[in-house]
DOLOVEX-359486 format. One record per residue (C-alpha): x negated, y, z; residue number from 1; residue in three letters. Coordinates in nm, 3 decimals, always signed. Example, Ala and Ser with C-alpha at 12.3 -4.5 7.8 and 13.67 -1.06 7.14 Angstrom:
<recs>
[[-1.230,-0.450,+0.780],1,ALA]
[[-1.367,-0.106,+0.714],2,SER]
</recs>
This chain:
<recs>
[[+3.868,+1.145,+0.253],1,MET]
[[+3.726,+0.844,+0.072],2,GLU]
[[+3.598,+0.891,-0.279],3,ILE]
[[+3.787,+0.649,-0.508],4,PRO]
[[+3.592,+0.365,-0.662],5,ARG]
[[+3.510,+0.352,-1.030],6,MET]
[[+3.415,+0.039,-1.222],7,ALA]
[[+3.258,+0.048,-1.565],8,ALA]
[[+3.050,-0.157,-1.804],9,LYS]
[[+2.681,-0.070,-1.813],10,ILE]
[[+2.518,-0.288,-2.072],11,ASP]
[[+2.181,-0.114,-2.031],12,GLU]
[[+2.147,-0.266,-1.683],13,PHE]
[[+2.121,-0.620,-1.816],14,GLU]
[[+1.830,-0.800,-1.648],15,ASP]
[[+1.691,-0.464,-1.539],16,ASP]
[[+1.649,-0.554,-1.173],17,GLU]
[[+1.479,-0.882,-1.248],18,GLN]
[[+1.223,-0.699,-1.458],19,ASP]
[[+1.168,-0.415,-1.212],20,SER]
[[+0.811,-0.332,-1.113],21,PRO]
[[+0.820,-0.528,-0.789],22,ASN]
[[+0.481,-0.547,-0.626],23,SER]
[[+0.330,-0.858,-0.477],24,SER]
[[+0.226,-0.866,-0.115],25,THR]
[[-0.137,-0.833,-0.214],26,ALA]
[[-0.077,-0.524,-0.424],27,SER]
[[+0.087,-0.338,-0.135],28,LEU]
[[-0.259,-0.249,-0.017],29,ILE]
[[-0.297,+0.028,-0.271],30,ASP]
[[-0.303,+0.388,-0.155],31,LEU]
[[-0.008,+0.526,-0.353],32,GLY]
[[+0.331,+0.637,-0.221],33,TYR]
[[+0.628,+0.401,-0.252],34,LYS]
[[+1.004,+0.393,-0.306],35,ASP]
[[+1.231,+0.099,-0.222],36,GLU]
[[+1.407,-0.016,-0.539],37,LEU]
[[+1.753,-0.068,-0.389],38,ASN]
[[+1.752,+0.281,-0.240],39,LEU]
[[+1.655,+0.424,-0.579],40,ALA]
[[+1.941,+0.248,-0.760],41,GLU]
[[+2.251,+0.392,-0.585],42,PHE]
[[+2.279,+0.716,-0.387],43,PRO]
[[+2.279,+0.663,-0.011],44,ILE]
[[+2.354,+1.029,+0.066],45,ALA]
[[+2.566,+1.315,-0.061],46,ALA]
[[+2.412,+1.554,-0.313],47,LEU]
[[+2.486,+1.858,-0.098],48,THR]
[[+2.365,+1.959,+0.246],49,ASP]
[[+2.721,+1.974,+0.376],50,ARG]
[[+2.988,+1.704,+0.353],51,VAL]
[[+3.356,+1.808,+0.361],52,PRO]
[[+3.511,+1.785,+0.709],53,ASP]
[[+3.676,+1.453,+0.774],54,GLY]
[[+3.496,+1.263,+0.498],55,GLN]
[[+3.321,+0.961,+0.649],56,THR]
[[+3.295,+0.728,+0.348],57,THR]
[[+3.124,+0.726,+0.010],58,LEU]
[[+3.165,+0.449,-0.249],59,VAL]
[[+2.959,+0.390,-0.563],60,PHE]
[[+3.026,+0.111,-0.810],61,GLU]
[[+2.926,-0.020,-1.151],62,ASP]
[[+2.946,-0.332,-1.361],63,LYS]
[[+2.635,-0.526,-1.454],64,LEU]
[[+2.664,-0.730,-1.772],65,GLU]
[[+2.468,-1.058,-1.788],66,GLN]
[[+2.358,-1.266,-2.084],67,LYS]
[[+2.491,-1.606,-1.987],68,ASP]
[[+2.724,-1.533,-1.697],69,ALA]
[[+3.024,-1.325,-1.595],70,ALA]
[[+2.964,-0.954,-1.525],71,PRO]
[[+2.867,-0.859,-1.172],72,ILE]
[[+3.063,-0.585,-0.998],73,ILE]
[[+2.815,-0.401,-0.780],74,ARG]
[[+2.950,-0.180,-0.503],75,ARG]
[[+2.792,+0.026,-0.226],76,LEU]
[[+3.005,+0.166,+0.055],77,THR]
[[+2.850,+0.417,+0.294],78,ILE]
[[+3.030,+0.465,+0.626],79,MET]
[[+2.939,+0.712,+0.896],80,ALA]
[[+3.063,+0.780,+1.251],81,PRO]
[[+3.246,+1.109,+1.286],82,SER]
[[+2.992,+1.249,+1.538],83,LYS]
[[+2.699,+1.287,+1.297],84,HIS]
[[+2.876,+1.239,+0.964],85,GLY]
[[+2.751,+1.118,+0.628],86,LEU]
[[+2.388,+1.164,+0.526],87,PRO]
[[+2.310,+1.464,+0.308],88,THR]
[[+2.050,+1.548,+0.045],89,ALA]
[[+1.799,+1.657,+0.311],90,VAL]
[[+1.853,+1.331,+0.501],91,ASP]
[[+1.772,+1.142,+0.180],92,ASP]
[[+1.443,+1.333,+0.160],93,GLU]
[[+1.364,+1.239,+0.520],94,VAL]
[[+1.429,+0.874,+0.434],95,MET]
[[+1.168,+0.897,+0.157],96,VAL]
[[+0.928,+1.038,+0.414],97,GLY]
[[+0.994,+0.750,+0.658],98,LEU]
[[+0.904,+0.498,+0.388],99,ILE]
[[+0.570,+0.673,+0.338],100,GLN]
[[+0.501,+0.689,+0.714],101,LEU]
[[+0.554,+0.314,+0.737],102,THR]
[[+0.300,+0.249,+0.464],103,LYS]
[[+0.056,+0.491,+0.628],104,ARG]
[[+0.097,+0.343,+0.977],105,ARG]
[[+0.101,-0.032,+0.914],106,ASN]
[[+0.142,-0.103,+0.540],107,ASN]
[[+0.485,-0.262,+0.599],108,TYR]
[[+0.364,-0.516,+0.854],109,THR]
[[+0.565,-0.392,+1.154],110,ASP]
[[+0.929,-0.270,+1.157],111,PRO]
[[+0.853,-0.035,+1.446],112,LYS]
[[+0.673,+0.281,+1.337],113,VAL]
[[+0.524,+0.536,+1.575],114,SER]
[[+0.507,+0.889,+1.440],115,PHE]
[[+0.518,+1.257,+1.526],116,SER]
[[+0.771,+1.492,+1.376],117,ARG]
[[+0.483,+1.729,+1.309],118,TYR]
[[+0.328,+1.468,+1.079],119,GLU]
[[+0.660,+1.397,+0.902],120,LEU]
[[+0.721,+1.768,+0.844],121,ILE]
[[+0.369,+1.805,+0.704],122,GLU]
[[+0.427,+1.508,+0.474],123,LEU]
[[+0.750,+1.660,+0.339],124,LEU]
[[+0.592,+2.005,+0.297],125,GLY]
[[+0.844,+2.175,+0.526],126,TRP]
[[+0.761,+2.479,+0.742],127,PRO]
[[+0.649,+2.398,+1.096],128,GLN]
[[+0.933,+2.567,+1.282],129,ASN]
[[+1.219,+2.480,+1.514],130,GLY]
[[+1.466,+2.447,+1.228],131,GLN]
[[+1.258,+2.175,+1.064],132,SER]
[[+1.229,+1.984,+1.390],133,TYR]
[[+1.604,+2.006,+1.442],134,GLN]
[[+1.667,+1.893,+1.084],135,ARG]
[[+1.446,+1.586,+1.136],136,ILE]
[[+1.639,+1.495,+1.451],137,GLU]
[[+1.974,+1.526,+1.276],138,GLU]
[[+1.858,+1.309,+0.988],139,ALA]
[[+1.728,+1.036,+1.218],140,LEU]
[[+2.051,+1.034,+1.420],141,HIS]
[[+2.252,+0.995,+1.099],142,ARG]
[[+2.038,+0.708,+0.971],143,TRP]
[[+2.084,+0.522,+1.298],144,VAL]
[[+2.462,+0.562,+1.280],145,GLY]
[[+2.528,+0.515,+0.907],146,VAL]
[[+2.632,+0.168,+0.783],147,VAL]
[[+2.554,+0.057,+0.427],148,LEU]
[[+2.775,-0.217,+0.280],149,MET]
[[+2.631,-0.368,-0.037],150,TYR]
[[+2.860,-0.603,-0.231],151,GLU]
[[+2.663,-0.789,-0.498],152,ASN]
[[+2.447,-0.477,-0.504],153,ALA]
[[+2.146,-0.554,-0.283],154,TRP]
[[+1.861,-0.717,-0.473],155,TRP]
[[+1.693,-0.987,-0.261],156,ASP]
[[+1.347,-0.998,-0.412],157,ASN]
[[+1.254,-1.322,-0.238],158,SER]
[[+1.561,-1.508,-0.363],159,ALA]
[[+1.565,-1.318,-0.697],160,LYS]
[[+1.938,-1.266,-0.662],161,SER]
[[+2.208,-1.007,-0.593],162,TRP]
[[+2.351,-1.051,-0.244],163,VAL]
[[+2.594,-0.891,+0.000],164,ASP]
[[+2.430,-0.704,+0.286],165,GLU]
[[+2.580,-0.484,+0.560],166,ASN]
[[+2.338,-0.300,+0.788],167,PHE]
[[+2.216,+0.019,+0.953],168,HIS]
[[+1.896,+0.140,+0.789],169,ILE]
[[+1.740,+0.224,+1.125],170,LEU]
[[+1.799,+0.012,+1.434],171,GLU]
[[+1.687,+0.274,+1.684],172,ASN]
[[+1.495,+0.600,+1.717],173,VAL]
[[+1.297,+0.734,+2.015],174,SER]
[[+1.217,+1.105,+2.015],175,LEU]
[[+0.989,+1.302,+2.249],176,TYR]
[[+1.094,+1.661,+2.303],177,ASP]
[[+0.758,+1.763,+2.453],178,ARG]
[[+0.591,+1.728,+2.113],179,GLU]
[[+0.823,+1.989,+1.964],180,ARG]
[[+0.762,+2.232,+2.249],181,ARG]
[[+0.387,+2.197,+2.204],182,ARG]
[[+0.395,+2.262,+1.830],183,ARG]
[[+0.649,+2.547,+1.834],184,THR]
[[+0.569,+2.721,+2.165],185,GLY]
[[+0.469,+3.088,+2.141],186,LYS]
[[+0.240,+3.095,+2.444],187,ASN]
[[-0.113,+3.036,+2.308],188,ALA]
[[-0.263,+2.959,+2.648],189,LYS]
[[+0.013,+2.711,+2.722],190,SER]
[[-0.034,+2.553,+2.379],191,ASN]
[[-0.409,+2.507,+2.439],192,ARG]
[[-0.337,+2.338,+2.771],193,ALA]
[[-0.088,+2.106,+2.608],194,ARG]
[[-0.331,+2.019,+2.328],195,GLU]
[[-0.560,+1.859,+2.587],196,SER]
[[-0.281,+1.619,+2.687],197,GLU]
[[-0.215,+1.294,+2.497],198,PRO]
[[+0.031,+1.356,+2.213],199,LEU]
[[+0.355,+1.167,+2.277],200,PRO]
[[+0.459,+0.969,+1.972],201,LEU]
[[+0.819,+0.922,+1.870],202,SER]
[[+0.916,+0.600,+1.695],203,SER]
[[+1.179,+0.438,+1.475],204,PHE]
[[+1.254,+0.076,+1.390],205,ARG]
[[+1.374,-0.045,+1.049],206,TRP]
[[+1.664,-0.284,+1.019],207,ASN]
[[+1.558,-0.639,+0.937],208,GLU]
[[+1.727,-0.632,+0.592],209,VAL]
[[+1.540,-0.334,+0.452],210,ILE]
[[+1.214,-0.430,+0.623],211,PHE]
[[+1.237,-0.774,+0.461],212,ARG]
[[+1.274,-0.595,+0.127],213,SER]
[[+0.957,-0.395,+0.196],214,PHE]
[[+0.764,-0.710,+0.277],215,GLN]
[[+0.890,-0.896,-0.029],216,SER]
[[+0.736,-0.625,-0.245],217,GLY]
[[+1.064,-0.473,-0.366],218,ASN]
[[+0.887,-0.140,-0.407],219,LEU]
[[+0.771,+0.085,-0.685],220,LYS]
[[+0.515,+0.361,-0.707],221,GLN]
[[+0.645,+0.708,-0.626],222,LEU]
[[+0.478,+1.031,-0.730],223,ASP]
[[+0.556,+1.202,-0.399],224,LEU]
[[+0.387,+1.529,-0.494],225,GLU]
[[+0.602,+1.548,-0.808],226,PHE]
[[+0.916,+1.450,-0.614],227,TYR]
[[+0.867,+1.717,-0.346],228,LEU]
[[+0.795,+1.978,-0.612],229,LYS]
[[+1.149,+1.939,-0.752],230,LEU]
[[+1.383,+2.218,-0.644],231,ARG]
[[+1.730,+2.067,-0.679],232,LEU]
[[+1.875,+1.766,-0.491],233,PRO]
[[+2.030,+1.655,-0.821],234,THR]
[[+1.686,+1.658,-0.985],235,THR]
[[+1.530,+1.459,-0.702],236,LYS]
[[+1.805,+1.198,-0.715],237,ARG]
[[+1.785,+1.172,-1.095],238,MET]
[[+1.405,+1.147,-1.086],239,PHE]
[[+1.404,+0.851,-0.845],240,ARG]
[[+1.669,+0.664,-1.044],241,PHE]
[[+1.514,+0.728,-1.387],242,LEU]
[[+1.161,+0.665,-1.261],243,ASP]
[[+1.278,+0.316,-1.174],244,LYS]
[[+1.466,+0.261,-1.500],245,ARG]
[[+1.190,+0.387,-1.728],246,PHE]
[[+0.987,+0.084,-1.632],247,TYR]
[[+0.894,-0.094,-1.959],248,ARG]
[[+1.101,+0.138,-2.179],249,ARG]
[[+1.080,+0.494,-2.307],250,ASP]
[[+1.444,+0.553,-2.398],251,ARG]
[[+1.753,+0.509,-2.179],252,LEU]
[[+2.118,+0.541,-2.267],253,GLU]
[[+2.405,+0.550,-2.018],254,PHE]
[[+2.774,+0.617,-1.999],255,ASP]
[[+2.778,+0.981,-1.886],256,LEU]
[[+3.026,+0.928,-1.602],257,LYS]
[[+2.851,+0.619,-1.471],258,ILE]
[[+2.515,+0.791,-1.458],259,LEU]
[[+2.642,+1.120,-1.312],260,ALA]
[[+2.898,+0.983,-1.066],261,CYS]
[[+2.775,+0.636,-0.966],262,GLU]
[[+2.396,+0.682,-0.972],263,HIS]
[[+2.345,+1.054,-0.918],264,ILE]
[[+2.643,+1.107,-0.688],265,GLY]
[[+2.854,+1.375,-0.858],266,MET]
[[+3.229,+1.399,-0.803],267,SER]
[[+3.448,+1.174,-1.014],268,ARG]
[[+3.698,+1.458,-1.050],269,THR]
[[+3.466,+1.637,-1.295],270,TYR]
[[+3.546,+1.607,-1.664],271,LYS]
[[+3.264,+1.533,-1.914],272,PRO]
[[+3.216,+1.902,-1.994],273,THR]
[[+3.168,+1.983,-1.626],274,GLU]
[[+2.935,+1.685,-1.575],275,LEU]
[[+2.715,+1.807,-1.862],276,LYS]
[[+2.708,+2.156,-1.716],277,ARG]
[[+2.609,+2.032,-1.369],278,ARG]
[[+2.345,+1.793,-1.504],279,LEU]
[[+2.184,+2.060,-1.723],280,ARG]
[[+1.970,+2.230,-1.451],281,PRO]
[[+1.830,+1.896,-1.335],282,ALA]
[[+1.754,+1.782,-1.689],283,ILE]
[[+1.590,+2.115,-1.773],284,GLU]
[[+1.374,+2.096,-1.458],285,GLU]
[[+1.257,+1.745,-1.551],286,LEU]
[[+1.190,+1.862,-1.908],287,GLU]
[[+0.983,+2.160,-1.790],288,GLU]
[[+0.767,+1.933,-1.576],289,LEU]
[[+0.717,+1.684,-1.859],290,GLY]
[[+0.909,+1.393,-1.705],291,PHE]
[[+1.178,+1.404,-1.979],292,LEU]
[[+1.134,+1.481,-2.345],293,LYS]
[[+1.336,+1.790,-2.444],294,PRO]
[[+1.630,+1.708,-2.671],295,LEU]
[[+1.893,+1.934,-2.827],296,PRO]
[[+2.242,+1.875,-2.687],297,GLU]
[[+2.353,+1.716,-3.014],298,ALA]
[[+2.091,+1.442,-2.959],299,GLU]
[[+2.128,+1.430,-2.583],300,ARG]
[[+2.500,+1.337,-2.590],301,TYR]
[[+2.692,+1.101,-2.814],302,SER]
[[+3.073,+1.106,-2.831],303,TRP]
[[+3.230,+0.757,-2.811],304,GLN]
[[+3.599,+0.839,-2.790],305,GLY]
[[+3.843,+1.046,-2.592],306,ARG]
[[+3.677,+1.140,-2.261],307,GLY]
[[+3.388,+0.898,-2.317],308,VAL]
[[+3.033,+1.021,-2.378],309,TRP]
[[+2.690,+0.861,-2.380],310,ARG]
[[+2.379,+1.039,-2.253],311,ILE]
[[+2.034,+0.971,-2.400],312,ILE]
[[+1.719,+1.027,-2.194],313,LEU]
[[+1.368,+0.990,-2.337],314,VAL]
[[+1.063,+0.973,-2.120],315,ARG]
[[+0.817,+1.259,-2.147],316,GLY]
[[+0.436,+1.246,-2.107],317,PRO]
[[+0.453,+1.295,-1.725],318,ARG]
[[+0.684,+0.995,-1.697],319,GLY]
[[+0.435,+0.754,-1.852],320,ARG]
[[+0.193,+0.545,-1.652],321,ASP]
[[-0.160,+0.521,-1.784],322,ALA]
[[-0.126,+0.153,-1.862],323,ASP]
[[+0.200,+0.209,-2.050],324,GLU]
[[+0.034,+0.455,-2.286],325,THR]
[[-0.242,+0.214,-2.362],326,ALA]
[[-0.363,+0.207,-2.720],327,SER]
[[-0.268,-0.067,-2.962],328,SER]
[[-0.632,-0.177,-2.950],329,THR]
[[-0.609,-0.239,-2.575],330,GLU]
[[-0.291,-0.440,-2.617],331,ARG]
[[-0.444,-0.638,-2.902],332,ALA]
[[-0.745,-0.718,-2.684],333,GLU]
[[-0.513,-0.828,-2.405],334,LEU]
[[-0.315,-1.051,-2.642],335,ALA]
[[-0.643,-1.202,-2.759],336,SER]
[[-0.742,-1.271,-2.398],337,ALA]
[[-0.413,-1.455,-2.344],338,LEU]
[[-0.459,-1.664,-2.659],339,MET]
[[-0.811,-1.762,-2.549],340,LYS]
[[-0.644,-1.910,-2.241],341,ARG]
[[-0.406,-2.123,-2.445],342,GLY]
[[-0.106,-1.890,-2.485],343,VAL]
[[+0.051,-1.896,-2.831],344,SER]
[[+0.017,-1.591,-3.052],345,GLU]
[[+0.392,-1.523,-3.043],346,LYS]
[[+0.415,-1.550,-2.663],347,ALA]
[[+0.106,-1.333,-2.617],348,ALA]
[[+0.251,-1.061,-2.841],349,SER]
[[+0.581,-1.067,-2.653],350,GLU]
[[+0.408,-1.045,-2.315],351,LEU]
[[+0.188,-0.746,-2.401],352,VAL]
[[+0.492,-0.561,-2.533],353,GLU]
[[+0.721,-0.651,-2.244],354,ALA]
[[+0.496,-0.608,-1.940],355,PHE]
[[+0.249,-0.352,-1.812],356,SER]
[[-0.118,-0.396,-1.887],357,ILE]
[[-0.205,-0.390,-1.516],358,ASP]
[[+0.031,-0.679,-1.445],359,ARG]
[[-0.107,-0.894,-1.727],360,ILE]
[[-0.468,-0.822,-1.635],361,ARG]
[[-0.407,-0.906,-1.270],362,SER]
[[-0.237,-1.235,-1.363],363,LYS]
[[-0.524,-1.327,-1.596],364,ILE]
[[-0.768,-1.263,-1.310],365,ASP]
[[-0.566,-1.491,-1.081],366,VAL]
[[-0.541,-1.754,-1.356],367,PHE]
[[-0.918,-1.753,-1.413],368,ASP]
[[-0.972,-1.796,-1.040],369,TRP]
[[-0.728,-2.089,-1.029],370,LEU]
[[-0.907,-2.257,-1.319],371,VAL]
[[-1.248,-2.198,-1.163],372,LYS]
[[-1.135,-2.350,-0.832],373,THR]
[[-0.956,-2.640,-1.014],374,THR]
[[-0.630,-2.549,-0.844],375,ASN]
[[-0.346,-2.795,-0.893],376,LYS]
[[-0.118,-2.514,-1.015],377,ARG]
[[-0.297,-2.513,-1.350],378,VAL]
[[-0.368,-2.885,-1.370],379,ALA]
[[-0.081,-2.987,-1.602],380,LYS]
[[+0.009,-2.687,-1.815],381,ASN]
[[-0.234,-2.403,-1.754],382,ALA]
[[-0.112,-2.174,-2.034],383,ALA]
[[+0.251,-2.228,-1.932],384,GLY]
[[+0.168,-2.132,-1.576],385,TYR]
[[-0.005,-1.813,-1.695],386,LEU]
[[+0.296,-1.710,-1.905],387,VAL]
[[+0.542,-1.775,-1.623],388,GLN]
[[+0.324,-1.596,-1.368],389,SER]
[[+0.342,-1.281,-1.582],390,ILE]
[[+0.716,-1.306,-1.642],391,ARG]
[[+0.810,-1.380,-1.280],392,ASP]
[[+0.534,-1.167,-1.124],393,ASP]
[[+0.394,-1.451,-0.912],394,TYR]
[[+0.228,-1.349,-0.589],395,LYS]
[[-0.145,-1.407,-0.563],396,ALA]
[[-0.217,-1.742,-0.392],397,PRO]
[[-0.370,-1.758,-0.048],398,GLU]
[[-0.746,-1.727,-0.059],399,GLY]
[[-0.754,-1.529,-0.384],400,TYR]
[[-0.957,-1.208,-0.389],401,THR]
[[-0.904,-0.951,-0.663],402,ALA]
[[-1.207,-0.898,-0.892],403,PRO]
[[-1.289,-0.550,-0.758],404,ASP]
[[-1.278,-0.682,-0.402],405,ASP]
[[-1.467,-0.994,-0.509],406,ALA]
[[-1.742,-0.780,-0.663],407,GLU]
[[-1.768,-0.575,-0.344],408,ARG]
[[-1.784,-0.894,-0.138],409,LEU]
[[-2.046,-1.041,-0.372],410,ALA]
[[-2.252,-0.721,-0.349],411,GLU]
[[-2.229,-0.735,+0.032],412,THR]
[[-2.332,-1.100,+0.030],413,GLU]
[[-2.624,-1.021,-0.202],414,ARG]
[[-2.731,-0.741,+0.029],415,HIS]
[[-2.711,-0.967,+0.334],416,LEU]
[[-2.901,-1.243,+0.154],417,ALA]
[[-3.173,-0.997,+0.053],418,GLU]
[[-3.194,-0.865,+0.409],419,THR]
[[-3.225,-1.220,+0.542],420,GLU]
[[-3.492,-1.303,+0.280],421,ARG]
[[-3.697,-1.000,+0.380],422,ARG]
[[-3.655,-1.085,+0.749],423,ARG]
[[-3.786,-1.438,+0.694],424,ARG]
[[-4.080,-1.309,+0.488],425,LEU]
[[-4.163,-1.063,+0.765],426,ALA]
[[-4.140,-1.339,+1.026],427,GLU]
[[-4.367,-1.563,+0.819],428,ALA]
[[-4.620,-1.282,+0.773],429,ALA]
[[-4.611,-1.210,+1.146],430,GLU]
[[-4.657,-1.581,+1.225],431,ALA]
[[-4.959,-1.591,+0.993],432,ASP]
[[-5.103,-1.279,+1.157],433,ARG]
[[-5.043,-1.424,+1.502],434,GLN]
[[-5.214,-1.747,+1.401],435,ALA]
[[-5.518,-1.559,+1.273],436,LEU]
[[-5.527,-1.346,+1.586],437,HIS]
[[-5.502,-1.651,+1.809],438,GLU]
[[-5.780,-1.824,+1.613],439,ALA]
[[-5.995,-1.513,+1.653],440,ASP]
[[-5.935,-1.506,+2.029],441,LEU]
[[-6.015,-1.876,+2.061],442,ARG]
[[-6.339,-1.822,+1.869],443,ALA]
[[-6.431,-1.531,+2.100],444,ARG]
[[-6.338,-1.742,+2.403],445,TRP]
[[-6.562,-2.024,+2.283],446,ASP]
[[-6.842,-1.773,+2.228],447,ALA]
[[-6.834,-1.657,+2.594],448,LEU]
[[-7.094,-1.794,+2.830],449,ASP]
[[-6.982,-2.029,+3.105],450,ASP]
[[-6.992,-1.763,+3.378],451,ASP]
[[-6.758,-1.524,+3.190],452,ASP]
[[-6.511,-1.804,+3.116],453,ARG]
[[-6.521,-1.917,+3.479],454,ALA]
[[-6.463,-1.560,+3.603],455,GLU]
[[-6.157,-1.509,+3.380],456,ILE]
[[-6.018,-1.852,+3.469],457,THR]
[[-6.056,-1.788,+3.845],458,SER]
[[-5.890,-1.445,+3.811],459,LEU]
[[-5.596,-1.593,+3.620],460,VAL]
[[-5.551,-1.877,+3.870],461,LYS]
[[-5.561,-1.635,+4.162],462,ALA]
[[-5.296,-1.415,+4.003],463,ALA]
[[-5.079,-1.715,+3.912],464,ASN]
[[-5.077,-1.966,+4.203],465,PRO]
[[-4.820,-2.186,+4.035],466,GLY]
[[-5.048,-2.274,+3.746],467,LEU]
[[-5.140,-2.598,+3.919],468,ARG]
[[-4.791,-2.716,+3.816],469,ARG]
[[-4.803,-2.542,+3.474],470,LEU]
[[-5.149,-2.624,+3.340],471,LYS]
[[-5.031,-2.569,+2.981],472,SER]
[[-5.003,-2.196,+3.053],473,MET]
[[-5.361,-2.159,+3.176],474,LEU]
[[-5.523,-2.129,+2.833],475,GLU]
[[-5.275,-1.871,+2.691],476,PRO]
[[-5.309,-1.655,+3.003],477,LEU]
[[-5.687,-1.674,+2.985],478,CYS]
[[-5.678,-1.567,+2.622],479,LEU]
[[-5.440,-1.285,+2.711],480,ALA]
[[-5.682,-1.159,+2.979],481,GLU]
[[-5.967,-1.182,+2.729],482,LEU]
[[-5.765,-0.981,+2.480],483,GLU]
[[-5.693,-0.714,+2.742],484,ARG]
[[-6.065,-0.679,+2.822],485,ARG]
[[-6.162,-0.662,+2.453],486,LEU]
[[-5.904,-0.390,+2.386],487,ILE]
[[-6.017,-0.195,+2.696],488,ALA]
[[-6.374,-0.217,+2.578],489,GLY]
[[-6.286,-0.101,+2.229],490,GLY]
[[-6.375,-0.433,+2.070],491,HIS]
[[-6.014,-0.494,+1.950],492,LEU]
[[-5.746,-0.248,+1.833],493,PRO]
[[-5.447,-0.221,+2.063],494,LYS]
[[-5.161,-0.433,+1.932],495,ARG]
[[-4.793,-0.328,+1.943],496,PRO]
[[-4.581,-0.502,+2.206],497,LYS]
[[-4.372,-0.690,+1.952],498,GLN]
[[-4.690,-0.837,+1.803],499,GLY]
[[-4.834,-0.988,+2.122],500,ARG]
[[-4.888,-1.361,+2.106],501,LEU]
[[-4.915,-1.417,+2.483],502,PHE]
[[-4.749,-1.227,+2.768],503,PRO]
[[-5.000,-1.049,+2.988],504,GLU]
[[-5.067,-1.237,+3.310],505,GLY]
[[-5.083,-1.076,+3.647],506,LYS]
[[-5.458,-1.091,+3.623],507,ALA]
[[-5.445,-0.822,+3.361],508,GLY]
[[-5.249,-0.577,+3.572],509,LYS]
</recs>
């Protein structure tokens, strides 16, 4: 049975996607967990762990008001084959885990991801038992079969536009049953034998559409530990949606039905009273953990007319990023930094209020690098470029290195330069020592009587018949033999091999 569609006006959504915390390609290198912004916007799974028999379709819809254009009707249709059915709340949790595995394996550079179910279960905090392995398999089979149809509801971060997209999230999945037997087998001896074998890795491959979204930086930070700590599927779904929407604002207001039915996934048959009752446990859980600020029901809900209610949600201390709770002094310093680079006072004030401190600082760092390298991007209107780079979240240009990385590189280069300087000094000192040693040997050679010199020369020639063709080697070999005799007689200290000026001739052996 298909859930009927519902359209409604949501004025709070205006320009929200365009201002979402999309990361640049360079910033994907960080170590945090991630969530894909499109998957956080609309539910892609049922709220329960069991879908009614015969139901193979879910539809979610809203209306996005725009400033200077007609409203956009956004619609997501989820269709599933009857064999595996629609995805459930647990499948949604597995999808979150797959996004993290992709970052861990290749940082979103390859759509094919090798993994073990053991690792995925560990990541999700599930018990290592047969039921968990079976649940992972079921989820993966569903995600291969499910089709998502986005109508004006998929945000293309590269094109900066809403588009239509129809696709399977996963193109294919390969699973190795031997891995499960190894991890869950009861025979200890058998398990030890299996542990010595190479671990077979399963794999999955993302569809091109969603993988393109990963690579374009259409991602946000996800507090995975906090997410997995949540008990209720409703709380988890609400957390992901609100965590996205709280970007750049502390207070959100929605039509109750639109939030509960179109973005959390509750049944449209529920009346407002029932929706409030079913949302209450999720809201209370988020309040207890500090993600939402507690509000009395009289402040939480606002009556608009017959059957129409608004819900107000205020971010709590756990829902704030460090840079968003920055002091007014920090923001004033940042505004001053922008003005020093040619940005007007009004524009600087607007930017520090509208965008995160981390974004502005990173764009200033890029701007300073562009100016230092006389890049053509800042040749005509440098301040204008800086402002636009903050507003549109420009990607860092090729060749740019973030200041922290630049400092590490500079420190490495300084260390290498110092090592090279010391090496050259050591070589020069050794050359001087060798020169003195050679001069000393020549002086001792000159001090020998004619018979001793003749004896050494004859010995060297006898040991090196080819010296007739290499007369230039005769003197060094004679000096080497003299050195050997002086050391043997205790007249010279023995020199380390690396310090020898001349190789010992055969005469010295």
